[in-house]
N, C-alpha and C positions, 0 to 999 in steps of 0.2 A: 508476445501477445498478438493475436490475430486482429484483423480489422473488424471483427464482428461484435465488438463490445456493446453495441446498441441493440443487438438481436436478442430475442427471448429464447431462441433455440439455435443450435449449430447447423452448419452445412457440412455434411459428411460425404466425401466422394469415396465410393467403393469401386476400385478398378482392378483390372487383371486381364490376362489373356482369356479369350472365349473358352468357357468350360471350367474355369477355376472356382465357380460358385458365387459369383457376385450377386445374382438375383436371389438365390437361396439365403445368403447372408443378410441381404437388405430386408427381405420379407420377415425373417426371424427377428431382426433388430427392431423393426416396427412393432412387433408383438411384445418384445422384452423391454423396450426403452422406457425409462421413468418419465419421459416427456413425450408428447405427441410428435411423431415424425411422419412425413409423407415420403413414400418411396417413388422415385421416378426412374423407371427403366428407360434410359435415354434412347436406346435403339427403337423401342416400341413407340416412344413419344415422337421420334422423327417421322416414323411411318404414319402415325395417326394424324399428325398436324401438317404433313406435307413439307417437312423441313429438309428436303433433299433436292438435289439437282437431277439425278437420274438413278436408274436401277442398273447395276452391273451384272449381267447374266452370268459371265464367266465366274465371278467371285460370289454370286448370289447374295449381294449386299447393296445397300444404298450408298450413293455418294452424297454425304451430308453437306448441307449449306450451313457451315459453321457460324456465319454471321447471323443468319436467321435463328439458329438454335440458341445462341447466346442471348440475342434480343428477347426471345420467347421465355428463356429461363431467368432473365435478370430480375424481374419483380419477385419471383419465388425465392431466389438466392438472397436478395436483399432482405426479405422478411425472415429467412432462416427456417429451420425445422424441416429440412429436406435431406434425403439421401439420394445422391446422384449415382446411378449404377450404369457404368459404361466401360468398354474395353480400352478407352483412352481418357486421359485427364488433362492433357496440356491445353485443350481448347477452352477450358474453364478459367476465368480470370483468377489470379492468385488471391485477390481480395475476398473471393467467395469462400474459400476453403478454410475450415477450422480443423479438419482431420482428413487425411488422405490415406485410405487403407488399400494396400496393394496385395491382392491374394496371389499366392504362388502354389504350384502343383507340380509334382514330378511329371516329367514329359511322357512317360509311358502310360501313366494313369490318364493324363490329359488326352493322349491319342485315343484311348478307349472311349472316353467321354464324348469326344468329337465324332468318332465313328458312330456311336449310338444316336447322335443327332443327324446322322446321314449327311454330314458335310462332304463335299467333293474332296478327293484325295489331295488335290493341290492346296485347298484351303486348310486341311488338316496339317499338311506339311509346313505351310507358312506359319500357322499359329504355333505349332510345336517348336519350330525354329525360334520364333519370337520369345517363347517361354524360356528356352534354353539360353538364349542370348540376353535375357533380362530386359527386353525392350521396354515393357510397360513400367517396370521398376525404375529404369534409368530415366524414362520420360517424366515420371512423377518427381524423382529426385532433382531433376533439372528445372522443373516448373514451380516448385513450392519450397518453402523453408524446410530444412531438414528435420526440425523438431516436430513438424506436423505430419510427416510421412512415416507410415508404419507398414512394415512387410510382415504378412502373416501366412503361415502354411495352411493350405486348404485341401486336404487329401481324404478326410473321412469325417464321420459324424462327430467324433470327439474334438477334432480341430474346429469344426463349425461351432459347436457349443462353447468351447473355450474362447474362440475369437469373439463371439457375440457377447459373452460375459465380460471380456476385456473392454470391448467398445462401450458397453453399458457403464462400466466403471469410469471410463474416460468421460462419458456424457455427464455422469454425476459430478465429477471433478470440474468439468467445464462450467456446469451450472453454478457450482459454489463460487467459482472464480468470477462469475458475472455479477454476483451480489455485491452491492456497495459495501465497502468496509466501514465499520463504525470507528470514528476518530475519537 
């Protein structure tokens, strides 16, 4: 059982290599969830709230100040009812997570998705290699209890719909488990 038993709604982390569909999954999950959930695109949040140390021109990304990020998210995670959408999960304290969803995608499809985003070749190559080497999955498995880490394929619309339906079922089960049992 997770540490969230006093929360009214879970904290769900949706993670995966860039281009695996995290944001799309999170947005659809907010619409389909039987309980209200707030989607936090962590990368956007970092930019909006200035939770970074610098911008790296070569990689076209921000160097996140992880301490500031965790401090900023702590009240929301403590309350529950959020979906954290980010390409990494290990920065989030284990006590926050009720479910960690790791989205996976065939590397050739991933390459095409990242090209369509106009990522620089070096960034496409690095992300593709990370997907092949299961970097994000390994990170999640080493950061959270195995029973809350779920690996889901994310290659097409059918996968998206099936994944969201599965997460909705998990939310319904989570909610039932939070209800006090009658003695």
